C-alpha angles and dihedrals in degrees: 000000000000091000091052091051091050091050091048092050093048094044092048093047093048090051093051092045092052097046105030119054121207114245112247121219129237093267092059105037109357124240144188126334120197126185114204125189123206118227127208121240130204089263105032129046115220094229129149092277093051090048090051089053089049090053091057094050089049091050090054090051094050093048087052092050094060149316094283125132104230132183120229122176135163111242110199117324099305110029135078123200112210123186116191118192117202097012110150097191111036094176091056092048090051091052092052092047095046097053111106092213094214101172121193136166121214139184112241113238095187141279120322102224131130124215091269094049098259124135110266114222121233112281092213113020091194092058104029143022137198121228132159116250125226092286093046098257111139116240132193110231129195118231112287116285094184132031135186088271089070092055117103098183147329130215134186112233137174121224107201097166098044094046093232091121117194113004138153120245113211120200117199126210123249092273091043090052091062092047093048092051090051094048093051092040091059093042092051090062089073122081123260112278093024111130088228091064086069128094119209122218110198128193119187092344093309126110105234096172136007108175126182116246107253113261089236092067108094124225114269096013104077131185112310125206099055095249130129139171126227106207130182141122091306125158119208094267094049092046091051093047092049090048094052091047093054096041093042092061135238122297111255088230133009119268131207128201106237099167139019128176146145117259133195132247118291090224124047131237092259091057094048091047091050091051091048092052090047092050091047095049095042092051093049091051091051091050092049090049094052092046090050093052100039103024110196095008088050090052089053093046089054088054089048090050091054087054088049089055089050094049094047093048092049092049091052091049093048092050091049092239121174113234115213126182094261087050091051091051089048089049091054091045090053088059088062093043090049088066086073095078091050091046091051091052095045095047091050090047089054089053093050092046090052094046097053123087095215105017128181125195091244096052092045093049091050091051091043093056091044094049093046095047096087095049091047093046096048094046093047096044092053087053094048090051089055092045092050092051094047089052094045101046109019128070141204118017093349088060091048090051089056090056094048089047094051094048091049094051095049092046091049092053091049089047097050103032098039116017097033092045093051092051094043095049091047091053092046092055092054111108094229091054092044094055092043107040095168090071089067093063093232101089092082127050094225131250093272096057091040092054094045091050094050095050095035096192115200099226093168095058092111109019094170090060091052089050092050091050089049091051091046089053092049092048090050091051094044090051087067089064092054097041103039101015127215120296099220115201129229092273088067104030104032119223142184133312122203122183121197135193112209129195090227132036113267121204108232091219090060091046091051092050091047093049091048089054089049091057103269105105094157099050114126109226122189134168115247120199117322102320105005131109132195121203122194126187140146125248097014110170122201089259089052091050090053091053091049092049091049091049091052093045090055089058102038107035113225106026128190124192108223101170135026114170140152111238131200127238116285088216098062129192092269094049092050090045092051090046091054093045091050092047092049090049091049093052091047091050091048090050091050093048094048089047090054097042095040122001134293096261090054090055092046093049091050092053094047092050088050092053088047089056094047093051092049093051094047092044091051092052089050093053091046093046093234120158123263103220142135094287089054090049089056091048090049093053089049090052089052092055092046093049094052093046091051093052093046092055091054095043091051090058092044089053092050092050092049091054092051100041121039099167105053112090116258095244090059093046091048090049091050090051091052094052091047094050098037095087089055090048092049094048095045093046091050091051092054092038096057092054091045093048090052090050093048093050103039107025126081125270094275095055092037089061089047091053093045091053091052095045089054090047092047093054092043093048092050094050096041094054089058106032102027109029097036093043093048091048090057091048094047098042111105115241111282117237109239110248116223106245117242109259117239121235090262127040131194120241136170122246124216089262091059094249123128114254125194113220134165112276130218113295119227 
């Protein structure tokens, strides 16, 4: 059964991978750039604050449209620059973004026709308006009784039984429910077929639905519940777009598309090629390391990891996710991290093989998978909790990271618990392997474990000293934030955007290299149209701008500057606030889960160790003067996931030892758990470190910083699980009640003569 499931997963993933390509982000293949301009209304001025609010509404709409990772920045006081990767119909996207989504609900006062059939104007524009209904017949409408502020949510649904097809269900807030009941109560007092029995739903000054109140609704009572349906000849796409426009809220001010163009990739072919080489070399080194340590089982784990990469790729393609270069690096890193589940199983199998009197590879493997299941499940469930909350409450790139993280975790579990197990059990049943168990790589415990068991160091002898050392390291790292400050990138601070039109085509790679040599290594260069270039950088003075212009002129001949604007941060206040809220909720949920699965002090220790790792990574970047940007944010989220996983694996072993041994002091049990899980930690860390080192050495500056952050986090997470989480658990653990030892069959007592006498003891 398990083999059939593995074959079905692999076959389905292969079919999706061959037929559905993954959408690439702007940094890999370019995309669509839309320039929107806000317009003032009689009641609202389109100033910088209104434009910032408009950016957040647009961000919500784009998040609802798909799983893309867009870029939205305010350019000046009235313009918004939108970059959409993987959008197949830019004009349609611009239309959706530009709609103001002003929803209102009106009572119908009657038809608006004169005696000669012409449309009659409104008698009092302040109290009524005239709009054509769906069939083009003009209706007189009373002033709006409900607006988009009274809407709680909207959802696209398909009514197969009722024959309504696709429609949009609109739910009103508590205040809106009362207003809706009053509108329908008045309309129900008119006879069926009377235009005044209709209720008009208007979106952007257009009646999109004007249904009759059902004849079953009595006069003066109305429709309770505050829910209505917008029906029409919608297809699924139109219904979903209308639902997201209504639920996403109205734009504070109208926007107009003033420019739309195709732009080139943020990173050049050389950077992408370097990243691909780094990924290939790092993955190959990881595979060789696993094979060297676990021999045949390592070879089978490498095959399972290849299947993991296929399943992950197919899942991202099926979800319509947009793959950016940091996402690609994270995807490759996840291959190294996916080794963890296999390493857990193989190390547990080695223990089972060594503990049995007449072991066989098959029995040891079965026991190894069973023993490692709880650690794999707990570590992955905590990560899935974090991923779900990041997706639900965050937005933009943080939300996209939650999706990629969840896909990687689920694919890793399928790879380790299904595919890897099928391959391992098939090999263990082979006669040649059965007769030569040392070929499998599980017949020996390994030199790391053997050396640790021989020396048996007592690491937890003084846990308070370890906590003090961890605290001192965290303070030293945090002092870098106070002394040197954080160098926020353009995503957080905003900057300057300059667009050039050149007489000859300029290769963006050449422009990037030239600007790096001129002292602007973090400038973002993209092609724009046929012969244009855009340059984005933070803190560009007028003198810097002149240098940039001169550098571009040397490459492109006659150069004309056609735009020079200050732009706002792509990670606005609301996006950062939502990310912090989502992260806080994720930590709280993980703490609660660990408290339920283990005990409260385990969860507390894991969260403290996680915070310790975050402070060290941020502080290290402050001391090194490295940029804090969107790529760093992705690395930091990855470090958080790794730190929790490492602590959970250790705590799972401590819990197991506590259940089996109620007399040994907790420091000794914790020390034993550390020594038993340390080989897994070393082997998993080596797998990830090989890929990260390749990225740091071979990739460009952006990915090198990404790899550096993860290498620091990897080292900090490994140390904090042992020295911070374990030590804090010992300090927080309540005193254990001494268990009365089970008496033996015979006990030793003293006779009156002082000699020892052996007598039967109490029987239990």
